[in-house]
C-alpha positions as CSV (number, residue, x, y, z in Angstrom):
1,M,27.4,-69.5,4.5
2,P,26.0,-73.0,5.3
3,Y,25.2,-73.4,1.6
4,R,28.7,-72.5,0.5
5,R,30.3,-74.6,3.3
6,R,28.4,-77.7,2.3
7,A,28.9,-77.3,-1.5
8,L,32.6,-76.5,-1.4
9,A,33.5,-79.2,1.1
10,E,33.8,-81.7,-1.7
11,A,36.0,-79.5,-4.0
12,R,39.3,-81.1,-5.0
13,G,42.3,-80.4,-7.1
14,H,42.1,-77.8,-9.8
15,V,38.8,-75.9,-9.4
16,L,37.0,-73.8,-12.0
17,E,34.6,-71.4,-10.3
18,L,31.9,-69.8,-12.5
19,G,31.0,-66.3,-11.6
20,A,33.5,-65.9,-8.9
21,G,32.6,-62.4,-8.1
22,A,34.6,-60.8,-5.3
23,G,35.7,-64.2,-4.0
24,A,33.0,-65.0,-1.4
25,N,33.7,-68.7,-1.9
26,L,37.4,-68.6,-1.4
27,P,37.5,-69.0,2.4
28,Y,35.4,-72.2,2.1
29,Y,37.7,-74.2,-0.1
30,P,39.2,-77.2,1.6
31,R,43.0,-78.0,1.6
32,A,42.3,-80.5,-1.1
33,V,42.0,-77.6,-3.6
34,T,45.3,-76.9,-5.2
35,R,44.3,-74.0,-7.3
36,V,41.3,-72.0,-8.4
37,T,40.6,-70.7,-11.9
38,A,38.0,-68.0,-11.5
39,V,35.7,-67.1,-14.4
40,E,34.2,-63.6,-13.9
41,P,33.3,-61.0,-16.5
42,S,33.8,-58.0,-14.2
43,A,37.4,-56.6,-13.9
44,W,36.5,-54.8,-10.7
45,L,35.3,-58.0,-9.1
46,I,38.3,-59.9,-10.3
47,D,40.6,-57.4,-8.6
48,R,38.7,-58.0,-5.3
49,A,38.8,-61.8,-5.7
50,R,42.6,-61.6,-6.4
51,A,43.1,-59.5,-3.2
52,R,41.0,-62.0,-1.2
53,A,42.9,-65.0,-2.5
54,A,46.2,-63.3,-1.7
55,E,45.0,-62.8,1.9
56,L,44.1,-66.5,2.1
57,G,47.3,-67.8,0.4
58,L,45.2,-69.5,-2.3
59,P,46.5,-69.7,-5.9
60,L,44.0,-67.9,-8.1
61,A,44.0,-67.6,-11.9
62,P,41.3,-65.1,-12.9
63,L,39.8,-65.2,-16.4
64,Q,37.7,-62.1,-17.3
65,V,35.2,-63.9,-19.5
66,G,31.7,-65.2,-19.4
67,A,30.9,-68.8,-18.6
68,E,29.6,-69.6,-22.1
69,A,33.1,-69.8,-23.6
70,I,35.7,-70.9,-21.1
71,P,39.3,-70.7,-22.4
72,L,40.5,-73.9,-20.9
73,P,41.4,-77.2,-22.5
74,D,39.0,-80.2,-22.6
75,A,39.1,-82.4,-19.4
76,S,41.4,-80.0,-17.6
77,V,39.7,-79.4,-14.2
78,D,38.8,-81.7,-11.3
79,T,35.9,-79.7,-9.9
80,V,33.6,-76.9,-11.3
81,V,31.8,-74.8,-8.8
82,S,28.8,-72.5,-9.3
83,T,27.1,-70.6,-6.5
84,W,24.2,-68.3,-7.4
85,T,25.5,-67.9,-10.9
86,L,23.5,-70.0,-13.3
87,C,20.5,-67.7,-12.9
88,S,22.3,-64.9,-14.7
89,V,24.4,-66.5,-17.5
90,D,23.1,-65.6,-20.9
91,D,23.0,-69.1,-22.3
92,L,22.5,-71.8,-19.6
93,A,22.7,-74.8,-22.0
94,R,26.0,-73.5,-23.5
95,T,27.4,-72.8,-20.0
96,L,26.7,-76.3,-18.8
97,S,28.1,-77.8,-22.0
98,E,31.3,-75.9,-21.2
99,V,31.2,-77.3,-17.7
100,R,31.0,-80.8,-19.1
101,R,33.8,-80.2,-21.6
102,V,36.3,-78.9,-19.1
103,L,35.7,-81.5,-16.4
104,R,38.1,-84.5,-16.3
105,P,36.4,-87.9,-16.4
106,G,35.0,-88.5,-13.0
107,G,35.3,-84.8,-12.1
108,H,32.4,-83.1,-10.2
109,F,30.2,-80.1,-10.7
110,L,29.1,-78.7,-7.4
111,F,26.4,-76.1,-7.4
112,V,24.1,-74.0,-5.2
113,E,21.5,-72.1,-7.2
114,H,18.0,-70.6,-6.9
115,G,15.4,-71.3,-9.5
116,L,12.0,-72.6,-10.6
117,G,9.8,-73.5,-7.6
118,P,8.0,-76.8,-6.9
119,T,4.4,-75.8,-7.3
120,P,2.3,-74.8,-10.3
121,G,1.1,-71.5,-8.7
122,L,4.6,-70.4,-7.8
123,R,6.0,-71.3,-11.2
124,R,3.2,-69.3,-12.9
125,W,4.2,-66.2,-10.8
126,Q,7.9,-66.8,-11.5
127,H,7.3,-67.0,-15.3
128,R,5.0,-64.0,-15.2
129,L,7.5,-61.8,-13.2
130,N,10.7,-63.0,-14.8
131,P,10.9,-60.4,-17.6
132,V,10.7,-57.5,-15.2
133,W,12.9,-59.2,-12.5
134,R,15.6,-59.9,-15.1
135,R,15.8,-56.2,-16.1
136,L,15.9,-55.1,-12.5
137,A,18.3,-57.7,-11.1
138,G,21.2,-57.7,-13.6
139,G,20.0,-60.5,-15.8
140,C,19.0,-62.9,-13.0
141,N,16.2,-65.3,-14.0
142,L,13.7,-66.5,-11.4
143,N,12.5,-69.5,-13.5
144,R,15.3,-71.8,-14.4
145,A,14.9,-75.4,-13.6
146,V,18.5,-76.1,-12.6
147,D,18.1,-79.8,-12.1
148,R,16.6,-80.4,-15.6
149,A,19.3,-78.1,-17.2
150,V,22.1,-80.1,-15.5
151,E,20.6,-83.4,-16.6
152,S,20.1,-82.2,-20.1
153,S,23.7,-81.1,-20.4
154,G,25.0,-84.7,-20.3
155,L,26.3,-84.5,-16.7
156,C,25.1,-87.3,-14.3
157,L,23.3,-85.8,-11.4
158,E,24.5,-87.7,-8.3
159,G,22.8,-85.8,-5.6
160,L,20.3,-83.0,-5.2
161,E,18.7,-81.3,-2.3
162,T,15.9,-78.7,-2.9
163,G,13.9,-76.5,-0.7
164,F,13.3,-72.9,0.3
165,F,15.9,-70.6,1.8
166,P,14.8,-69.9,5.3
167,T,14.2,-66.2,4.7
168,G,13.0,-64.1,1.8
169,P,10.2,-64.3,-0.7
170,R,9.4,-67.7,-2.1
171,L,9.6,-66.3,-5.6
172,L,13.3,-65.9,-5.1
173,T,14.3,-68.5,-2.7
174,Y,13.7,-72.0,-4.0
175,M,17.2,-73.6,-3.8
176,Y,19.0,-76.4,-5.7
177,E,22.1,-77.8,-4.0
178,G,23.7,-80.5,-6.1
179,R,26.5,-82.6,-7.3
180,A,26.9,-83.9,-10.8
181,R,29.6,-86.0,-12.3
182,A,31.3,-85.9,-15.7
183,A,30.8,-89.1,-17.6
184,D,33.8,-91.5,-17.3
């Protein structure tokens, strides 16, 4: 919850949430959020998110699609949010290109993700175990360097905090909490 609370505190206006799941982020959106468009490939999870949004009185427009091809116009959202989603998208570079495309000039991409660790030894283990982990964990990748991927997408990284989640194996818990801006 602290990760979600911190990341979502800065969300404003029309929000696009990648991998919305069952709506775990919905209670944490501030009043400055006017509506949420939720990208989620699972119909079952969309139904759960829709019910949760109704309970909270939050306008939700679900889209049953992957994040690699978002059916929204260019420069149409104020904030894009991703929490523990970028590890499992099929094409990370394409997903981040879509984030950049749909953000309005000056809009923000807020993210909390796990990924590639800080030390060579940990990285070797993450690379070694990733093929097995990916099959066992629904497409989740242990070894994505989220900060480098965001910077390579053309978004301007404005803030980044990294470190290990307080519990769990280090292979899985190196966290990236960040904010990036669409170019003006």
